[in-house]
C-alpha positions as CSV (number, residue, x, y, z in Angstrom):
1,M,-58.1,59.5,35.4
2,D,-61.3,58.6,33.7
3,Y,-61.6,57.8,29.9
4,Q,-63.4,61.0,29.1
5,T,-60.7,63.2,30.7
6,L,-58.0,61.3,28.8
7,R,-59.8,61.9,25.6
8,L,-60.0,65.6,26.3
9,I,-56.3,65.9,27.2
10,W,-55.3,64.1,24.1
11,W,-57.5,66.3,21.9
12,A,-55.7,69.3,23.5
13,L,-52.3,67.7,23.0
14,L,-53.1,67.1,19.3
15,G,-53.9,70.8,19.0
16,I,-50.7,71.8,20.9
17,L,-48.5,69.6,18.5
18,L,-50.3,71.0,15.4
19,I,-49.8,74.5,16.8
20,G,-46.2,73.7,17.6
21,F,-45.6,72.6,14.0
22,A,-47.3,75.6,12.5
23,V,-45.2,78.0,14.8
24,M,-41.8,76.3,14.7
25,D,-41.7,75.0,11.2
26,G,-44.0,77.9,9.9
27,F,-41.2,80.5,9.8
28,D,-39.1,78.0,7.9
29,L,-41.8,77.5,5.2
30,G,-42.4,81.3,5.1
31,T,-38.7,82.0,4.7
32,G,-38.8,79.6,1.7
33,I,-41.8,81.4,0.1
34,L,-40.2,84.8,0.6
35,L,-36.7,83.7,-0.5
36,P,-36.9,84.8,-4.3
37,F,-38.6,88.1,-3.3
38,V,-36.7,89.5,-0.2
39,A,-33.3,88.5,-1.4
40,R,-32.0,90.1,-4.6
41,N,-28.6,88.5,-5.1
42,D,-26.7,85.3,-4.1
43,G,-25.2,86.9,-1.0
44,E,-28.7,88.0,0.3
45,R,-30.2,84.6,-0.5
46,R,-27.5,82.8,1.6
47,V,-28.3,85.1,4.5
48,A,-32.1,84.2,4.2
49,I,-31.2,80.5,3.9
50,N,-28.8,80.5,6.8
51,A,-31.5,82.2,9.0
52,V,-33.3,78.8,9.1
53,G,-30.4,76.6,8.1
54,P,-29.3,75.5,11.5
55,V,-32.8,74.9,13.0
56,W,-35.2,73.7,10.3
57,E,-34.4,70.0,10.8
58,G,-35.1,70.3,14.5
59,N,-38.4,72.1,13.8
60,Q,-39.5,68.9,11.8
61,V,-39.8,67.1,15.2
62,W,-43.2,68.8,15.7
63,F,-44.4,67.3,12.4
64,I,-43.2,63.9,13.4
65,L,-44.7,64.2,16.9
66,G,-48.0,65.3,15.4
67,G,-48.2,62.3,13.0
68,G,-47.2,59.9,15.8
69,A,-49.8,61.3,18.2
70,I,-52.5,60.8,15.7
71,F,-51.2,57.2,14.9
72,A,-51.1,56.3,18.6
73,A,-54.0,58.2,20.2
74,W,-56.5,58.4,17.3
75,P,-56.0,55.3,15.1
76,P,-59.3,55.6,13.2
77,L,-58.4,59.3,12.4
78,Y,-54.9,58.2,11.2
79,A,-56.4,55.5,9.0
80,A,-59.0,57.7,7.5
81,A,-56.8,60.8,7.1
82,F,-53.7,59.1,5.7
83,S,-55.8,56.9,3.4
84,G,-58.3,59.5,2.2
85,F,-55.7,62.3,1.9
86,Y,-52.9,60.0,0.6
87,L,-52.2,62.0,-2.6
88,A,-52.2,65.3,-0.6
89,M,-49.9,63.9,2.0
90,F,-47.6,62.6,-0.7
91,L,-47.6,66.0,-2.4
92,I,-46.6,67.5,1.0
93,L,-43.7,65.1,1.5
94,V,-42.4,65.6,-2.0
95,A,-42.4,69.3,-1.5
96,L,-40.8,69.1,1.9
97,I,-38.0,66.9,0.4
98,L,-37.1,69.8,-1.9
99,R,-36.1,72.0,1.0
100,P,-33.0,70.1,2.4
101,V,-32.1,69.1,-1.3
102,G,-32.3,72.8,-2.2
103,F,-30.2,73.9,0.8
104,K,-27.5,71.2,0.1
105,F,-27.4,71.4,-3.7
106,R,-27.6,75.1,-4.5
107,G,-24.1,75.7,-3.3
108,K,-22.5,72.9,-5.1
109,V,-22.2,74.8,-8.4
110,K,-21.5,78.5,-8.8
111,D,-23.6,78.8,-12.0
112,P,-26.4,81.5,-11.3
113,R,-28.9,79.3,-13.2
114,W,-28.2,76.4,-11.0
115,R,-28.8,78.3,-7.8
116,S,-31.7,80.0,-9.1
117,F,-33.3,76.7,-9.9
118,W,-32.9,75.6,-6.4
119,D,-34.0,78.8,-5.0
120,W,-37.3,78.4,-6.7
121,A,-37.3,74.7,-5.5
122,I,-37.1,76.1,-1.9
123,F,-39.9,78.5,-2.8
124,V,-42.1,75.5,-3.9
125,S,-41.1,73.6,-0.7
126,G,-42.6,76.4,1.4
127,T,-45.7,77.2,-0.7
128,V,-47.0,73.7,-1.4
129,P,-47.2,72.5,2.3
130,S,-48.5,75.8,3.5
131,L,-51.3,75.7,1.0
132,V,-52.1,71.9,1.3
133,F,-52.2,72.0,5.1
134,G,-54.7,74.9,4.9
135,V,-56.8,73.0,2.3
136,A,-56.9,69.9,4.6
137,F,-58.2,72.1,7.5
138,G,-60.7,73.7,5.1
139,N,-62.1,70.2,4.2
140,L,-62.8,69.5,7.9
141,F,-65.4,72.2,7.8
142,V,-66.9,71.1,4.5
143,G,-66.7,67.4,5.3
144,V,-65.1,64.6,3.3
145,P,-66.8,61.6,1.7
146,F,-65.9,58.6,3.8
147,G,-67.6,55.8,5.9
148,F,-67.1,52.5,7.6
149,D,-68.8,49.1,7.0
150,A,-70.2,46.9,9.8
151,D,-66.6,45.7,10.5
152,L,-65.3,49.2,10.7
153,R,-63.5,48.9,7.5
154,F,-62.7,52.3,6.0
155,H,-64.0,53.3,2.6
156,S,-64.0,56.7,0.8
157,T,-64.5,58.5,-2.5
158,I,-62.0,61.2,-1.7
159,T,-59.8,62.4,-4.6
160,L,-57.2,65.1,-4.8
161,L,-59.5,67.3,-6.9
162,S,-62.5,66.8,-4.6
163,L,-60.2,68.3,-1.8
164,L,-59.7,71.4,-3.9
165,N,-63.2,72.9,-3.4
166,P,-63.7,76.6,-3.1
167,F,-63.8,76.9,0.7
168,A,-60.8,74.6,1.2
169,L,-58.8,76.8,-1.3
170,L,-59.8,79.8,0.7
171,A,-58.5,78.2,3.8
172,G,-55.3,77.3,2.0
173,L,-54.8,80.9,1.1
174,V,-55.5,81.9,4.8
175,S,-52.7,79.5,5.7
176,V,-50.2,80.8,3.1
177,A,-50.7,84.4,4.2
178,M,-50.3,83.3,7.8
179,I,-47.1,81.5,7.1
180,V,-45.7,84.4,5.0
181,L,-46.3,86.8,7.9
182,H,-44.6,84.5,10.3
183,G,-41.6,84.0,7.9
184,A,-41.3,87.7,7.4
185,A,-41.2,88.3,11.1
186,W,-38.5,85.7,11.5
187,L,-36.3,87.3,8.7
188,N,-36.9,90.6,10.3
189,Y,-35.7,89.2,13.6
190,K,-32.8,86.9,12.4
191,T,-31.2,88.9,9.7
192,L,-29.7,92.3,9.0
193,G,-29.6,94.7,6.1
194,P,-31.6,94.6,3.0
195,V,-33.2,91.2,3.7
196,A,-34.5,92.3,7.0
197,A,-35.7,95.6,5.5
198,R,-37.6,93.9,2.7
199,A,-39.1,91.4,5.1
200,R,-40.3,94.2,7.3
201,R,-42.1,95.8,4.3
202,V,-43.7,92.6,3.4
203,M,-45.4,92.3,7.0
204,P,-48.2,94.7,6.5
205,Y,-49.3,93.3,3.3
206,A,-49.1,89.8,4.6
207,A,-51.0,90.7,7.8
208,G,-53.7,92.7,5.8
209,L,-54.2,89.7,3.3
210,Y,-54.5,87.3,6.3
211,A,-57.0,89.4,8.0
212,I,-59.2,89.8,5.0
213,L,-59.1,86.1,4.1
214,F,-59.6,84.9,7.6
215,A,-62.6,87.2,7.9
216,A,-64.0,85.9,4.6
217,A,-63.5,82.3,5.8
218,G,-65.4,83.2,9.0
219,F,-68.3,84.7,7.1
220,W,-68.3,81.6,4.7
221,V,-68.5,79.2,7.8
222,L,-71.9,81.0,8.5
223,R,-73.2,79.6,5.3
224,L,-71.8,76.1,5.8
225,G,-74.0,73.4,7.2
226,G,-72.0,72.0,10.1
227,Q,-72.7,68.9,12.1
228,R,-74.2,68.2,15.5
229,I,-74.5,64.9,17.5
230,T,-78.1,64.2,18.0
231,S,-78.0,61.0,20.1
232,L,-76.9,60.4,23.6
233,V,-73.1,59.7,23.6
234,D,-71.2,57.8,26.2
235,T,-68.1,60.0,26.4
236,G,-66.3,57.2,28.4
237,G,-67.6,54.4,26.3
238,P,-65.9,52.3,23.6
239,S,-64.4,53.8,20.4
240,N,-66.9,53.0,17.8
241,P,-68.1,55.7,15.3
242,L,-71.2,53.6,14.4
243,L,-72.9,54.2,17.8
244,K,-74.1,57.7,17.3
245,T,-76.4,59.8,15.0
246,V,-75.3,63.1,13.5
247,A,-77.4,65.7,11.8
248,A,-76.4,68.6,9.4
249,V,-77.3,71.9,11.1
250,P,-76.8,75.4,9.6
251,G,-74.3,77.4,11.6
252,A,-73.3,74.3,13.7
253,W,-69.6,75.2,13.6
254,L,-70.4,78.4,15.6
255,M,-72.4,76.8,18.3
256,N,-69.5,76.3,20.6
257,F,-68.8,80.0,20.4
258,T,-72.4,81.0,21.0
259,A,-72.5,78.5,24.0
260,H,-69.3,79.9,25.5
261,P,-69.0,83.6,24.4
262,L,-65.4,83.9,26.0
263,L,-64.3,81.6,23.2
264,W,-64.8,84.4,20.7
265,L,-61.5,85.8,22.2
266,V,-59.6,83.1,20.3
267,P,-60.5,84.4,16.7
268,V,-60.3,87.9,17.8
269,G,-56.8,87.2,19.1
270,A,-55.8,86.1,15.7
271,F,-56.8,89.6,14.3
272,A,-55.2,91.4,17.2
273,A,-52.0,89.3,17.0
274,C,-51.5,90.1,13.2
275,G,-52.0,93.8,13.9
276,L,-49.6,93.9,16.7
277,A,-47.0,92.0,14.7
278,V,-47.1,94.8,12.2
279,L,-47.1,97.5,14.8
280,F,-44.0,95.9,16.5
281,R,-42.1,95.3,13.2
282,T,-39.5,97.8,14.3
283,R,-39.1,95.7,17.5
284,P,-38.2,92.4,15.9
285,L,-38.5,90.0,18.8
286,G,-41.9,91.4,19.8
287,A,-43.2,91.2,16.2
288,L,-42.0,87.5,15.9
289,L,-43.9,86.6,19.2
290,F,-47.0,88.2,18.0
291,S,-46.8,86.6,14.6
292,A,-46.4,83.2,16.4
293,L,-49.7,83.9,18.1
294,V,-51.4,84.2,14.7
295,P,-51.1,80.4,13.9
296,F,-51.9,79.6,17.5
297,C,-55.2,81.4,17.4
298,T,-56.0,80.3,13.9
299,I,-55.7,76.6,14.7
300,A,-57.4,77.0,18.1
301,T,-60.4,78.7,16.3
302,A,-60.7,75.7,14.0
303,G,-60.4,73.2,16.9
304,V,-63.0,75.0,19.0
305,A,-65.4,75.3,16.1
306,L,-65.2,71.7,15.2
307,F,-65.2,70.1,18.7
308,P,-65.9,67.3,19.3
309,F,-65.5,66.4,15.7
310,L,-62.1,65.3,14.4
311,L,-63.0,64.3,10.9
312,P,-66.6,65.1,9.7
313,S,-68.0,62.8,7.0
314,S,-70.1,64.5,4.2
315,S,-71.4,61.2,2.7
316,A,-72.2,59.4,6.0
317,P,-72.5,62.0,8.8
318,D,-73.3,59.3,11.4
319,M,-69.8,57.9,10.9
320,S,-68.0,61.1,11.4
321,L,-65.0,60.7,13.8
322,T,-65.2,62.5,17.1
323,V,-63.2,62.8,20.3
324,W,-65.5,60.3,21.9
325,D,-65.3,57.5,19.4
326,A,-62.0,57.7,17.6
327,S,-59.5,57.2,20.4
328,S,-57.2,54.4,21.5
329,S,-58.0,52.5,24.6
330,K,-57.9,54.0,28.1
331,L,-54.7,52.1,29.0
332,T,-53.0,53.3,25.8
333,L,-53.9,56.9,26.4
334,A,-52.8,56.7,30.0
335,I,-49.4,55.2,29.2
336,M,-48.7,57.6,26.3
337,L,-49.6,60.5,28.6
338,G,-47.0,59.5,31.0
339,A,-44.4,59.5,28.2
340,V,-45.5,62.8,26.9
341,T,-45.3,64.3,30.3
342,L,-41.8,63.1,30.6
343,F,-40.4,63.8,27.0
344,L,-42.3,66.9,25.8
345,P,-40.7,69.2,28.5
346,L,-37.3,67.7,27.6
347,I,-38.0,68.5,23.8
348,I,-39.1,72.1,24.7
349,L,-36.0,72.6,26.9
350,Y,-33.6,71.2,24.3
351,T,-35.2,73.3,21.6
352,G,-34.9,76.4,23.8
353,W,-31.2,75.6,24.5
354,V,-30.5,75.2,20.7
355,Y,-32.1,78.5,19.9
356,R,-30.1,80.2,22.7
357,V,-26.8,78.7,21.4
358,L,-27.7,79.8,17.8
359,R,-28.9,83.2,18.8
360,G,-27.8,86.4,17.0
361,P,-28.4,87.7,13.6
362,V,-27.2,86.4,10.3
363,S,-25.4,88.9,8.0
364,D,-23.1,88.9,4.9
365,E,-20.1,89.4,7.3
366,S,-20.9,86.4,9.5
367,I,-21.2,84.1,6.4
368,A,-18.0,85.5,4.9
369,G,-16.2,84.9,8.2
370,D,-17.2,81.3,8.4
371,S,-18.0,80.3,4.9
372,A,-17.5,76.6,5.5
373,G,-20.1,76.5,8.3
374,H,-22.9,78.0,6.2
375,Y,-25.1,77.0,3.3
């Protein structure tokens, strides 16, 4: 298999892993965001928590796989992203740590104030990652200030405040609305009684807000000056981001869609999926499947728009990282592809088996009947 094809495959695999994380861990985060609002008493909050309690740790595998894939397949991207976005990543990790701590600690003391504190900690653990991941994607369209010297040593002027620019914050709100919709669909599917009813009522508002924000972000992209490679690129050549020239071109992020009109089905699919999730909310499984298509289409839209760029630079556009100059060696990509071909299906099969074993709704009665086995 030639180097160009391997790079394209790993670009697609990176997208699949990011989508897998957004779909599988997304309803966990969404449940955390909704916890203080769809559950009015301790019993209802235990129902909501136990809807994700048995599976959230397994869902984290997609996050680990995504980070591992970036480290192994796209080392310059890993170095740039995890150095430049260090404080943002640290903020995400701190927030994610609150989730298992909240699950474990809230039941240790029966004081309502104690449990309320950890309920809000779980809310923060869902809101902050959802927002920051969206902000990170938004900054890909704006570009971030970084570059390399002649020895390919990374340097940047990225700060946490610089990442919180208006378009990135809009993208963050798109992400939060998307995650809330997915979490509501999961609670609608996985719980019974008042929790499911309230989650069902949340879905139209979350879907409407997502559609408005996603459309606003799309129109904003029209005003952003995207990037295009203006030199000849050896797509099978060595990984060196200094071997190309890049120009800022108005509307560049839409050029892939205009060149291949069928790609417009991807963002259109995001709008259609959120609408169908609402229409099918009385059929919980159908609503959950359609809500899962929302992050799929949203992330795919961003990936298609940015291709072949992985991390655009606003301060040194010629040093932006692309699919063609930020990958590992051909041998590394080939060996890892063999490993992924073997292990990814096993992970999917095991995950499917776990969800089958843990199928069925969570209710007050199920928790009361086995209180020792629940949070």
